SEFIZA-439695 format. One record per residue (C-alpha): x, y, z; residue in one letter. Coordinates in Angstrom, 1 decimal. Example, Ala and Ser with C-alpha at 12.3 -4.5 7.8 and 13.67 -1.06 7.14 Angstrom:
BEGIN
marlo px = 12.3&py = -4.5&pz = 7.8&r = A
marlo px = 13.7&py = -1.1&pz = 7.1&r = S
//
This chain:
BEGIN
marlo px = 27.8&py = -106.0&pz = 153.3&r = M
marlo px = 31.5&py = -105.2&pz = 153.6&r = S
marlo px = 33.7&py = -107.0&pz = 156.1&r = N
marlo px = 34.4&py = -103.6&pz = 157.7&r = H
marlo px = 30.7&py = -103.2&pz = 158.5&r = A
marlo px = 30.2&py = -106.8&pz = 159.5&r = G
marlo px = 32.0&py = -109.1&pz = 162.0&r = I
marlo px = 35.8&py = -109.1&pz = 161.8&r = P
marlo px = 37.9&py = -112.2&pz = 162.3&r = F
marlo px = 39.9&py = -110.3&pz = 165.0&r = L
marlo px = 39.6&py = -107.0&pz = 166.7&r = D
marlo px = 42.9&py = -105.5&pz = 167.9&r = L
marlo px = 41.6&py = -101.9&pz = 168.1&r = V
marlo px = 39.0&py = -102.1&pz = 170.9&r = T
marlo px = 41.2&py = -103.5&pz = 173.7&r = P
marlo px = 43.9&py = -101.0&pz = 173.0&r = H
marlo px = 41.4&py = -98.1&pz = 173.0&r = V
marlo px = 40.0&py = -99.4&pz = 176.3&r = E
marlo px = 43.5&py = -99.6&pz = 177.9&r = L
marlo px = 44.9&py = -96.5&pz = 176.2&r = E
marlo px = 45.7&py = -94.5&pz = 179.3&r = Q
marlo px = 47.5&py = -97.5&pz = 181.0&r = E
marlo px = 49.4&py = -98.3&pz = 177.9&r = L
marlo px = 50.4&py = -94.7&pz = 177.3&r = T
marlo px = 51.7&py = -94.5&pz = 180.9&r = A
marlo px = 54.1&py = -97.3&pz = 180.1&r = V
marlo px = 55.6&py = -95.3&pz = 177.2&r = F
marlo px = 55.8&py = -92.2&pz = 179.3&r = Q
marlo px = 57.6&py = -94.0&pz = 182.0&r = K
marlo px = 60.2&py = -95.3&pz = 179.5&r = A
marlo px = 60.7&py = -91.9&pz = 178.1&r = L
marlo px = 61.2&py = -90.3&pz = 181.5&r = R
marlo px = 63.6&py = -93.0&pz = 182.8&r = T
marlo px = 65.3&py = -94.0&pz = 179.5&r = A
marlo px = 64.5&py = -97.5&pz = 180.5&r = G
marlo px = 64.3&py = -99.1&pz = 177.1&r = F
marlo px = 66.2&py = -102.4&pz = 177.5&r = I
marlo px = 66.1&py = -104.5&pz = 180.6&r = G
marlo px = 65.5&py = -103.0&pz = 183.9&r = G
marlo px = 62.5&py = -103.0&pz = 186.3&r = P
marlo px = 59.7&py = -103.1&pz = 183.7&r = M
marlo px = 61.1&py = -106.3&pz = 182.1&r = L
marlo px = 61.9&py = -107.9&pz = 185.5&r = E
marlo px = 58.4&py = -107.1&pz = 186.9&r = D
marlo px = 56.7&py = -108.6&pz = 183.8&r = F
marlo px = 58.9&py = -111.7&pz = 183.9&r = E
marlo px = 58.0&py = -112.3&pz = 187.6&r = K
marlo px = 54.3&py = -111.7&pz = 187.0&r = A
marlo px = 54.2&py = -114.0&pz = 183.9&r = F
marlo px = 56.0&py = -116.8&pz = 185.6&r = A
marlo px = 53.5&py = -116.6&pz = 188.4&r = E
marlo px = 50.6&py = -116.6&pz = 186.0&r = F
marlo px = 52.0&py = -119.8&pz = 184.4&r = C
marlo px = 52.7&py = -121.5&pz = 187.7&r = D
marlo px = 56.4&py = -121.6&pz = 186.7&r = A
marlo px = 59.4&py = -120.4&pz = 188.8&r = K
marlo px = 61.0&py = -118.4&pz = 186.0&r = Y
marlo px = 60.1&py = -116.5&pz = 182.9&r = A
marlo px = 62.6&py = -115.0&pz = 180.5&r = V
marlo px = 61.4&py = -112.3&pz = 178.1&r = G
marlo px = 62.8&py = -112.6&pz = 174.5&r = V
marlo px = 62.2&py = -110.9&pz = 171.2&r = N
marlo px = 59.6&py = -113.4&pz = 169.8&r = S
marlo px = 58.0&py = -116.7&pz = 170.2&r = G
marlo px = 60.3&py = -118.1&pz = 167.6&r = T
marlo px = 63.3&py = -117.0&pz = 169.7&r = D
marlo px = 61.7&py = -118.4&pz = 172.8&r = A
marlo px = 61.5&py = -121.9&pz = 171.3&r = L
marlo px = 64.9&py = -121.7&pz = 169.6&r = R
marlo px = 66.6&py = -120.5&pz = 172.8&r = F
marlo px = 64.8&py = -123.1&pz = 175.0&r = A
marlo px = 66.0&py = -125.9&pz = 172.7&r = L
marlo px = 69.5&py = -124.6&pz = 172.7&r = M
marlo px = 69.7&py = -124.0&pz = 176.4&r = A
marlo px = 68.2&py = -127.5&pz = 177.1&r = S
marlo px = 71.1&py = -129.2&pz = 175.3&r = G
marlo px = 69.8&py = -129.7&pz = 171.8&r = V
marlo px = 72.8&py = -129.7&pz = 169.5&r = Q
marlo px = 73.5&py = -129.5&pz = 165.8&r = A
marlo px = 72.6&py = -132.8&pz = 164.2&r = G
marlo px = 70.0&py = -133.9&pz = 166.7&r = D
marlo px = 66.4&py = -134.8&pz = 165.8&r = V
marlo px = 63.5&py = -133.0&pz = 167.5&r = V
marlo px = 60.1&py = -134.6&pz = 167.1&r = V
marlo px = 57.0&py = -132.4&pz = 166.5&r = T
marlo px = 53.9&py = -132.2&pz = 164.4&r = V
marlo px = 53.3&py = -130.9&pz = 160.9&r = S
marlo px = 50.0&py = -129.2&pz = 161.8&r = N
marlo px = 51.5&py = -126.0&pz = 163.2&r = T
marlo px = 52.9&py = -122.6&pz = 162.1&r = F
marlo px = 56.3&py = -122.8&pz = 160.5&r = I
marlo px = 57.9&py = -121.0&pz = 163.5&r = A
marlo px = 57.8&py = -124.3&pz = 165.4&r = T
marlo px = 60.1&py = -126.0&pz = 162.9&r = T
marlo px = 62.1&py = -122.9&pz = 162.1&r = E
marlo px = 63.2&py = -122.8&pz = 165.8&r = A
marlo px = 64.2&py = -126.4&pz = 165.6&r = I
marlo px = 66.2&py = -126.0&pz = 162.3&r = S
marlo px = 67.8&py = -122.7&pz = 163.5&r = Q
marlo px = 68.9&py = -124.5&pz = 166.7&r = A
marlo px = 70.9&py = -126.8&pz = 164.4&r = G
marlo px = 68.5&py = -129.7&pz = 164.7&r = A
marlo px = 66.4&py = -131.7&pz = 162.3&r = L
marlo px = 62.6&py = -131.7&pz = 162.6&r = P
marlo px = 60.8&py = -135.1&pz = 162.2&r = E
marlo px = 57.1&py = -135.4&pz = 162.4&r = F
marlo px = 54.4&py = -137.6&pz = 164.0&r = V
marlo px = 50.7&py = -137.4&pz = 163.2&r = D
marlo px = 48.0&py = -135.7&pz = 165.2&r = I
marlo px = 44.9&py = -136.7&pz = 167.0&r = D
marlo px = 41.9&py = -136.1&pz = 164.8&r = E
marlo px = 39.8&py = -134.7&pz = 167.6&r = Q
marlo px = 42.2&py = -132.2&pz = 169.3&r = T
marlo px = 44.5&py = -131.6&pz = 166.2&r = Y
marlo px = 47.5&py = -131.9&pz = 168.6&r = N
marlo px = 50.3&py = -134.4&pz = 168.8&r = M
marlo px = 48.9&py = -138.0&pz = 169.1&r = D
marlo px = 50.8&py = -139.8&pz = 171.9&r = P
marlo px = 50.0&py = -143.1&pz = 170.2&r = V
marlo px = 51.7&py = -142.0&pz = 167.0&r = R
marlo px = 54.6&py = -140.7&pz = 169.1&r = L
marlo px = 54.9&py = -144.1&pz = 170.7&r = K
marlo px = 54.8&py = -145.8&pz = 167.3&r = E
marlo px = 57.6&py = -143.5&pz = 166.0&r = Y
marlo px = 59.8&py = -144.1&pz = 169.0&r = L
marlo px = 59.3&py = -147.9&pz = 168.9&r = E
marlo px = 59.3&py = -148.6&pz = 165.2&r = H
marlo px = 61.1&py = -145.7&pz = 163.5&r = Q
marlo px = 63.9&py = -145.4&pz = 166.0&r = C
marlo px = 66.5&py = -147.8&pz = 167.3&r = S
marlo px = 68.4&py = -147.9&pz = 170.6&r = V
marlo px = 72.0&py = -148.9&pz = 170.7&r = D
marlo px = 73.9&py = -150.7&pz = 173.5&r = A
marlo px = 74.6&py = -147.4&pz = 175.2&r = S
marlo px = 70.9&py = -146.5&pz = 175.3&r = G
marlo px = 71.2&py = -143.9&pz = 172.5&r = K
marlo px = 68.0&py = -143.4&pz = 170.6&r = L
marlo px = 68.5&py = -142.9&pz = 166.8&r = T
marlo px = 66.1&py = -142.1&pz = 164.1&r = S
marlo px = 66.1&py = -144.8&pz = 161.3&r = R
marlo px = 64.9&py = -142.2&pz = 158.9&r = R
marlo px = 67.8&py = -139.8&pz = 159.2&r = S
marlo px = 70.4&py = -141.8&pz = 161.2&r = G
marlo px = 70.5&py = -138.9&pz = 163.7&r = R
marlo px = 70.1&py = -139.0&pz = 167.5&r = P
marlo px = 66.7&py = -138.1&pz = 168.8&r = V
marlo px = 67.0&py = -135.6&pz = 171.5&r = R
marlo px = 63.7&py = -133.7&pz = 172.2&r = A
marlo px = 60.0&py = -133.6&pz = 171.6&r = V
marlo px = 58.0&py = -130.4&pz = 171.0&r = V
marlo px = 54.3&py = -130.9&pz = 171.5&r = P
marlo px = 52.3&py = -127.9&pz = 170.2&r = V
marlo px = 49.4&py = -126.6&pz = 172.3&r = H
marlo px = 47.5&py = -125.6&pz = 169.1&r = L
marlo px = 44.6&py = -123.1&pz = 169.0&r = Y
marlo px = 44.7&py = -122.6&pz = 172.8&r = G
marlo px = 44.3&py = -126.2&pz = 173.8&r = Q
marlo px = 47.0&py = -128.3&pz = 175.4&r = T
marlo px = 48.3&py = -131.5&pz = 174.0&r = A
marlo px = 47.7&py = -134.7&pz = 176.1&r = D
marlo px = 50.9&py = -134.3&pz = 178.1&r = M
marlo px = 50.9&py = -137.2&pz = 180.6&r = D
marlo px = 51.6&py = -139.9&pz = 178.0&r = P
marlo px = 54.0&py = -137.6&pz = 176.1&r = I
marlo px = 56.0&py = -137.0&pz = 179.3&r = M
marlo px = 56.0&py = -140.7&pz = 180.2&r = D
marlo px = 57.4&py = -141.5&pz = 176.7&r = L
marlo px = 60.0&py = -138.8&pz = 177.1&r = A
marlo px = 61.1&py = -140.2&pz = 180.5&r = D
marlo px = 61.3&py = -143.7&pz = 179.1&r = Q
marlo px = 63.5&py = -142.6&pz = 176.2&r = Y
marlo px = 65.5&py = -139.9&pz = 177.9&r = G
marlo px = 64.0&py = -137.0&pz = 175.8&r = L
marlo px = 63.7&py = -133.4&pz = 176.6&r = I
marlo px = 60.1&py = -131.9&pz = 176.3&r = V
marlo px = 59.8&py = -128.3&pz = 175.3&r = I
marlo px = 56.2&py = -127.1&pz = 175.1&r = E
marlo px = 55.2&py = -124.9&pz = 172.2&r = D
marlo px = 52.7&py = -122.8&pz = 174.1&r = A
marlo px = 52.7&py = -119.9&pz = 171.7&r = C
marlo px = 48.9&py = -120.1&pz = 171.4&r = Q
marlo px = 48.1&py = -121.3&pz = 174.9&r = A
marlo px = 48.4&py = -118.4&pz = 177.4&r = H
marlo px = 46.5&py = -119.6&pz = 180.5&r = G
marlo px = 45.4&py = -123.0&pz = 179.0&r = A
marlo px = 45.2&py = -125.8&pz = 181.6&r = E
marlo px = 45.8&py = -129.5&pz = 181.5&r = Y
marlo px = 44.6&py = -132.0&pz = 184.1&r = F
marlo px = 47.4&py = -134.4&pz = 184.8&r = S
marlo px = 45.9&py = -137.7&pz = 185.8&r = R
marlo px = 49.4&py = -138.7&pz = 186.9&r = K
marlo px = 49.7&py = -135.8&pz = 189.4&r = Q
marlo px = 46.0&py = -135.5&pz = 190.1&r = G
marlo px = 45.9&py = -131.7&pz = 189.5&r = R
marlo px = 45.4&py = -129.0&pz = 186.9&r = W
marlo px = 48.6&py = -127.7&pz = 185.4&r = M
marlo px = 49.1&py = -124.5&pz = 183.4&r = K
marlo px = 50.6&py = -124.6&pz = 179.9&r = A
marlo px = 54.2&py = -123.6&pz = 180.4&r = G
marlo px = 54.7&py = -125.5&pz = 183.6&r = S
marlo px = 54.8&py = -129.1&pz = 182.4&r = I
marlo px = 57.8&py = -129.7&pz = 180.2&r = G
marlo px = 61.4&py = -128.7&pz = 180.9&r = R
marlo px = 60.6&py = -125.4&pz = 179.4&r = A
marlo px = 57.9&py = -123.7&pz = 177.3&r = A
marlo px = 57.9&py = -121.1&pz = 174.6&r = A
marlo px = 55.2&py = -118.3&pz = 174.4&r = F
marlo px = 54.6&py = -115.8&pz = 171.6&r = S
marlo px = 53.2&py = -112.3&pz = 172.4&r = F
marlo px = 52.5&py = -111.5&pz = 168.7&r = Y
marlo px = 49.7&py = -108.9&pz = 168.7&r = P
marlo px = 46.9&py = -111.3&pz = 167.8&r = G
marlo px = 47.7&py = -113.7&pz = 170.6&r = K
marlo px = 45.5&py = -114.0&pz = 173.8&r = N
marlo px = 48.3&py = -111.9&pz = 175.5&r = L
marlo px = 49.7&py = -109.8&pz = 172.7&r = G
marlo px = 52.3&py = -107.0&pz = 172.7&r = A
marlo px = 52.2&py = -103.9&pz = 170.5&r = C
marlo px = 54.9&py = -105.5&pz = 168.3&r = G
marlo px = 57.1&py = -108.6&pz = 168.5&r = E
marlo px = 57.7&py = -110.3&pz = 171.9&r = A
marlo px = 58.0&py = -113.7&pz = 173.5&r = G
marlo px = 59.0&py = -115.5&pz = 176.6&r = A
marlo px = 60.4&py = -118.8&pz = 177.9&r = V
marlo px = 59.0&py = -120.3&pz = 181.1&r = T
marlo px = 60.8&py = -123.0&pz = 183.1&r = T
marlo px = 61.2&py = -124.4&pz = 186.7&r = N
marlo px = 65.0&py = -124.8&pz = 186.0&r = D
marlo px = 67.1&py = -122.0&pz = 187.4&r = A
marlo px = 70.2&py = -123.0&pz = 185.4&r = A
marlo px = 68.2&py = -123.1&pz = 182.2&r = L
marlo px = 66.6&py = -119.7&pz = 182.8&r = A
marlo px = 70.1&py = -118.3&pz = 183.4&r = G
marlo px = 71.4&py = -119.7&pz = 180.2&r = K
marlo px = 68.5&py = -118.3&pz = 178.2&r = I
marlo px = 69.2&py = -114.9&pz = 179.7&r = K
marlo px = 72.8&py = -115.2&pz = 178.4&r = M
marlo px = 71.7&py = -116.5&pz = 174.9&r = I
marlo px = 69.3&py = -113.6&pz = 174.4&r = R
marlo px = 72.0&py = -111.0&pz = 175.3&r = D
marlo px = 75.0&py = -111.9&pz = 173.2&r = H
marlo px = 76.1&py = -114.6&pz = 175.6&r = G
marlo px = 77.0&py = -112.1&pz = 178.3&r = Q
marlo px = 77.3&py = -113.3&pz = 181.9&r = A
marlo px = 77.8&py = -109.6&pz = 182.7&r = K
marlo px = 78.4&py = -106.6&pz = 180.5&r = K
marlo px = 81.2&py = -107.3&pz = 178.0&r = Y
marlo px = 82.0&py = -110.7&pz = 179.5&r = Y
marlo px = 80.8&py = -113.3&pz = 177.0&r = H
marlo px = 80.8&py = -116.9&pz = 178.2&r = D
marlo px = 79.2&py = -118.1&pz = 175.0&r = I
marlo px = 78.3&py = -116.7&pz = 171.6&r = E
marlo px = 74.7&py = -115.6&pz = 171.8&r = G
marlo px = 72.1&py = -113.6&pz = 170.0&r = Y
marlo px = 70.4&py = -110.3&pz = 170.1&r = N
marlo px = 67.0&py = -111.6&pz = 171.3&r = G
marlo px = 66.1&py = -109.3&pz = 174.1&r = R
marlo px = 62.5&py = -108.2&pz = 175.0&r = L
marlo px = 62.2&py = -104.4&pz = 174.9&r = D
marlo px = 61.2&py = -102.8&pz = 178.2&r = S
marlo px = 58.3&py = -100.9&pz = 176.6&r = I
marlo px = 56.8&py = -104.2&pz = 175.3&r = Q
marlo px = 57.3&py = -105.8&pz = 178.7&r = A
marlo px = 55.5&py = -103.0&pz = 180.4&r = G
marlo px = 52.6&py = -103.2&pz = 177.9&r = I
marlo px = 52.4&py = -106.9&pz = 178.4&r = L
marlo px = 52.4&py = -106.5&pz = 182.2&r = H
marlo px = 49.4&py = -104.1&pz = 181.9&r = V
marlo px = 47.5&py = -106.5&pz = 179.6&r = K
marlo px = 48.4&py = -109.5&pz = 181.8&r = L
marlo px = 46.1&py = -108.1&pz = 184.5&r = G
marlo px = 43.2&py = -108.4&pz = 182.1&r = H
marlo px = 44.1&py = -111.8&pz = 180.6&r = L
marlo px = 42.1&py = -114.0&pz = 182.9&r = A
marlo px = 39.0&py = -112.0&pz = 182.1&r = K
marlo px = 39.7&py = -112.1&pz = 178.4&r = W
marlo px = 40.2&py = -115.8&pz = 178.5&r = N
marlo px = 36.9&py = -116.2&pz = 180.3&r = F
marlo px = 35.2&py = -114.2&pz = 177.6&r = Q
marlo px = 36.7&py = -116.4&pz = 174.9&r = R
marlo px = 35.5&py = -119.5&pz = 176.7&r = R
marlo px = 32.1&py = -118.0&pz = 177.0&r = D
marlo px = 32.0&py = -117.3&pz = 173.2&r = H
marlo px = 33.2&py = -120.8&pz = 172.5&r = A
marlo px = 30.3&py = -122.2&pz = 174.6&r = A
marlo px = 27.9&py = -120.1&pz = 172.6&r = D
marlo px = 29.3&py = -121.3&pz = 169.3&r = Y
marlo px = 29.2&py = -124.9&pz = 170.5&r = H
marlo px = 25.6&py = -124.6&pz = 171.8&r = R
marlo px = 24.3&py = -122.9&pz = 168.6&r = L
marlo px = 26.2&py = -125.2&pz = 166.2&r = L
marlo px = 24.8&py = -128.3&pz = 168.0&r = T
marlo px = 21.3&py = -126.9&pz = 167.8&r = A
marlo px = 21.7&py = -125.9&pz = 164.1&r = A
marlo px = 22.6&py = -129.4&pz = 163.2&r = N
marlo px = 24.2&py = -128.2&pz = 160.0&r = C
marlo px = 27.0&py = -130.8&pz = 159.7&r = G
marlo px = 29.8&py = -128.4&pz = 160.9&r = I
marlo px = 32.0&py = -129.9&pz = 163.6&r = N
marlo px = 32.8&py = -127.7&pz = 166.6&r = P
marlo px = 36.1&py = -128.1&pz = 168.4&r = P
marlo px = 36.5&py = -131.1&pz = 170.7&r = Y
marlo px = 37.3&py = -130.4&pz = 174.3&r = Q
marlo px = 38.6&py = -133.4&pz = 176.3&r = P
marlo px = 37.8&py = -133.7&pz = 180.0&r = S
marlo px = 41.4&py = -133.1&pz = 180.8&r = W
marlo px = 41.5&py = -129.7&pz = 179.0&r = S
marlo px = 40.6&py = -126.2&pz = 179.8&r = R
marlo px = 41.4&py = -124.4&pz = 176.5&r = P
marlo px = 41.6&py = -120.6&pz = 176.1&r = V
marlo px = 40.4&py = -120.6&pz = 172.5&r = Y
marlo px = 43.1&py = -118.5&pz = 170.9&r = H
marlo px = 41.3&py = -119.7&pz = 167.7&r = L
marlo px = 37.9&py = -121.2&pz = 167.3&r = Y
marlo px = 38.4&py = -123.8&pz = 164.6&r = V
marlo px = 35.7&py = -125.9&pz = 163.1&r = V
marlo px = 35.7&py = -128.6&pz = 160.4&r = R
marlo px = 33.6&py = -127.9&pz = 157.3&r = V
marlo px = 33.2&py = -129.6&pz = 153.9&r = P
marlo px = 33.6&py = -127.4&pz = 150.9&r = E
marlo px = 35.6&py = -124.9&pz = 152.9&r = R
marlo px = 36.4&py = -122.4&pz = 150.2&r = E
marlo px = 32.8&py = -122.0&pz = 149.2&r = A
marlo px = 31.8&py = -121.6&pz = 152.9&r = M
marlo px = 34.5&py = -118.9&pz = 153.3&r = M
marlo px = 33.2&py = -117.1&pz = 150.3&r = G
marlo px = 29.6&py = -117.2&pz = 151.6&r = H
marlo px = 30.7&py = -115.8&pz = 155.0&r = L
marlo px = 32.8&py = -113.1&pz = 153.3&r = K
marlo px = 29.7&py = -112.0&pz = 151.3&r = E
marlo px = 27.9&py = -111.8&pz = 154.7&r = A
marlo px = 30.6&py = -109.6&pz = 156.1&r = G
marlo px = 32.1&py = -112.2&pz = 158.3&r = I
marlo px = 35.9&py = -112.6&pz = 158.6&r = G
marlo px = 37.5&py = -116.1&pz = 158.7&r = T
marlo px = 40.9&py = -117.6&pz = 158.6&r = G
marlo px = 42.7&py = -120.9&pz = 157.9&r = I
marlo px = 45.2&py = -122.2&pz = 160.4&r = H
marlo px = 47.0&py = -123.8&pz = 158.5&r = Y
marlo px = 46.3&py = -124.6&pz = 154.8&r = P
marlo px = 49.4&py = -126.7&pz = 154.0&r = I
marlo px = 51.0&py = -129.0&pz = 156.6&r = P
marlo px = 54.7&py = -128.4&pz = 157.1&r = L
marlo px = 55.8&py = -131.8&pz = 155.7&r = H
marlo px = 54.3&py = -130.7&pz = 152.3&r = L
marlo px = 55.7&py = -127.2&pz = 152.3&r = Q
marlo px = 58.4&py = -126.2&pz = 149.7&r = K
marlo px = 60.6&py = -125.0&pz = 152.5&r = A
marlo px = 60.9&py = -128.6&pz = 153.8&r = Y
marlo px = 61.1&py = -130.5&pz = 150.5&r = A
marlo px = 64.6&py = -131.6&pz = 151.5&r = A
marlo px = 63.1&py = -133.6&pz = 154.4&r = L
marlo px = 61.6&py = -136.0&pz = 151.7&r = N
marlo px = 58.2&py = -136.4&pz = 153.2&r = Y
marlo px = 55.5&py = -137.4&pz = 150.8&r = Q
marlo px = 51.7&py = -136.9&pz = 150.6&r = A
marlo px = 50.1&py = -139.7&pz = 152.6&r = G
marlo px = 52.8&py = -139.8&pz = 155.3&r = D
marlo px = 50.5&py = -138.2&pz = 157.9&r = F
marlo px = 47.0&py = -139.1&pz = 156.9&r = P
marlo px = 45.2&py = -137.5&pz = 159.8&r = V
marlo px = 46.9&py = -134.2&pz = 159.3&r = T
marlo px = 46.3&py = -134.3&pz = 155.6&r = E
marlo px = 42.6&py = -135.2&pz = 156.1&r = R
marlo px = 42.1&py = -132.3&pz = 158.5&r = V
marlo px = 43.9&py = -129.5&pz = 156.9&r = T
marlo px = 41.6&py = -129.0&pz = 153.9&r = P
marlo px = 38.5&py = -128.8&pz = 156.2&r = E
marlo px = 39.6&py = -126.6&pz = 159.1&r = I
marlo px = 38.2&py = -123.1&pz = 159.3&r = L
marlo px = 38.7&py = -120.4&pz = 162.0&r = S
marlo px = 35.7&py = -118.4&pz = 162.9&r = L
marlo px = 35.7&py = -115.0&pz = 164.5&r = P
marlo px = 37.1&py = -115.2&pz = 168.1&r = M
marlo px = 38.2&py = -112.3&pz = 170.4&r = F
marlo px = 37.2&py = -111.2&pz = 173.9&r = P
marlo px = 35.0&py = -108.3&pz = 172.7&r = Q
marlo px = 32.9&py = -110.6&pz = 170.4&r = L
marlo px = 29.2&py = -110.5&pz = 171.4&r = T
marlo px = 26.6&py = -113.2&pz = 171.6&r = T
marlo px = 24.6&py = -111.4&pz = 168.9&r = T
marlo px = 27.7&py = -111.6&pz = 166.6&r = Q
marlo px = 28.2&py = -115.3&pz = 167.3&r = V
marlo px = 24.5&py = -115.9&pz = 166.5&r = E
marlo px = 25.0&py = -114.1&pz = 163.2&r = S
marlo px = 27.9&py = -116.3&pz = 162.3&r = V
marlo px = 25.9&py = -119.4&pz = 163.0&r = I
marlo px = 22.9&py = -118.1&pz = 161.1&r = T
marlo px = 25.2&py = -117.5&pz = 158.1&r = A
marlo px = 26.7&py = -121.0&pz = 158.4&r = L
marlo px = 23.3&py = -122.6&pz = 158.7&r = Q
marlo px = 21.9&py = -120.6&pz = 155.7&r = K
marlo px = 24.7&py = -121.7&pz = 153.5&r = Y
marlo px = 24.4&py = -125.4&pz = 154.6&r = A
marlo px = 20.7&py = -125.3&pz = 153.9&r = S
marlo px = 21.1&py = -123.7&pz = 150.5&r = S
marlo px = 23.7&py = -126.3&pz = 149.5&r = E
marlo px = 21.6&py = -129.2&pz = 150.7&r = L
marlo px = 18.6&py = -127.8&pz = 148.7&r = A
marlo px = 20.7&py = -127.2&pz = 145.6&r = T
marlo px = 22.8&py = -130.3&pz = 145.4&r = S
marlo px = 21.2&py = -132.8&pz = 147.8&r = G
marlo px = 24.6&py = -133.2&pz = 149.3&r = S
marlo px = 24.7&py = -135.3&pz = 152.4&r = Q
marlo px = 28.0&py = -133.6&pz = 153.5&r = R
marlo px = 26.0&py = -130.9&pz = 155.3&r = F
//
């Protein structure tokens, strides 16, 4: 069975066909008003997305990478600073840090959530940094000042933010959420006694609207959310060549604007996002129920009591991943790996001088993670077919090799 005739990893066609008239109307409006950059379509989307995230402000930009880079720059991260993040993420996280002039340094992840482990962050701050008489925190590894922390809400589930925010307050660090995969995800703050949306917790947050995201544009797009009016204003300047007003440049900025057509498309889709996220959670519940019943040695995602994830990806841990992927491909089932090589071992960051073994949890997890099909229009029957294929492979391997790994 071909993958085309089977179950795709992702379906980007169906939702656009379903919304074709609404999306076409956005393009027609832009044509008839020549409103291609800025203007009401952008402003209306920014207002709606800020409200969706329970934030006061949202600033549309060209991409999620720009969103994180601009948020760091506007927050005061300077050339030579250290920004702490995780190695188990897409490279855009560290590209944004490097391109803001800073140096990424890593801490390990929690083995259940795959997100930043607050215990490891605490160990880094206490044992791999020093504080001088003026209170300045310096990395012993690089000799540079530590300025910010970027927790990544990976796969649609928030990091455990309360202890991260407490450590940031203790050491005077800026927290910028990488929420590029977490549109609508929620975190229960034990400290505040309430649920909080991703994008409303740190000083600012970066979102990506790459087409495959829970809220995806028909091209490149991103946004920064924040409750800080001055920060939002500075990001608006940075994205638009540093202009305070047309042709008056207070700073040197970038061309990082969000096109009005993409903003209009995102505004249309935003009205459907709550339903789509509900459908993703429903599919995740089906996967979890069926995987548990199948008892085939494949670990479903862990959902802490303080998390309401939106399942941008449904990531399981499996032994013999490549063989499993090959079996699923033969069955016409699409899969993905997010991500196969942790950033501290990528050639692009060889100059950081990290070694294999530096982050044992990350290195233990990455060879085993496998992303199964996940999109709103997925059906229960398709989920059942995926689980049946997983169970069939696990049973055949056990019968053939007697392996106890399944």
